[in-house]
N, C-alpha and C positions, 0 to 999 in steps of 0.2 A: 482086542485080542486077548486071549487068555493064556496063561503059562509061557509067556515069553518075556524075554528082558528088552532093554531099551533098545539096544543095537539091532536086534530082531525087528522091532517096531518100527525103527528108522528105515532098515533095509526095505522092509514091506511098503512103507509109505513113498520111498524114493521109487521104487519099482512101478507103482501106481501112478505117481507123478509122471514118470517116464513114459509109460504107457498111453497116458492121456495125452501126452505132447506129440506122440506120434500119429494122433487122430487128426483127420482133416474131414470136416463135414460140409458138404455142399450146401450153399445158400444162393439165393437168388442173383448176387452179385459176386461171387467167387467162393471162396472156401474160408470156413471158420476153423482156426486152429486153437486148440484147448490148452489151458495152462491149469494148474491146480497148486494149492499150498497146503500144507498140513502142519498141525502141531502135535508133536508127541511127547508122551512121559510114560512112566509107569505108576501104579498106585503104590501110595506110601503108607506106612503105619499111621494110623488115625484119619485116613482120608475117608471121607463119605462121598456119595456121588457127586453132589454140588461143588465140594472143594476140589475134587479132582477135574470136574468139568470146567470150571472156572480156570484152572491152572493151565489145562490143555487149550481152552479157548484164548487164552493169553499168548501163548506160543503160536497159535494159529495166526492171531493179529499181528504179532511181531514178524512173522515169515511174510505177511502180506506187506507190511510197511518197509520190510528190507528188501523190496523188489519184487515180491510174488514169485510164483513157480518154484518154491523151494520148500523144504522141510526144516523146522525149527523145534528145538527142545530146551531152549534156555531163555 
């Protein structure tokens, strides 16, 4: 996302996470309920793509190990 701050980014990620959690996909033996985790941050001075990507990927991993289905930015 461009031209957004961290709070706006987190809010958008939370809306996405919530919307996905409301979906129920029919499968052969019932319903599949979706969850999603997100890592959020904003670009910092001196960041290149790889630095930023690695940091956000780390936050995503932390969101998953903290139980999943959440948004993490620390």
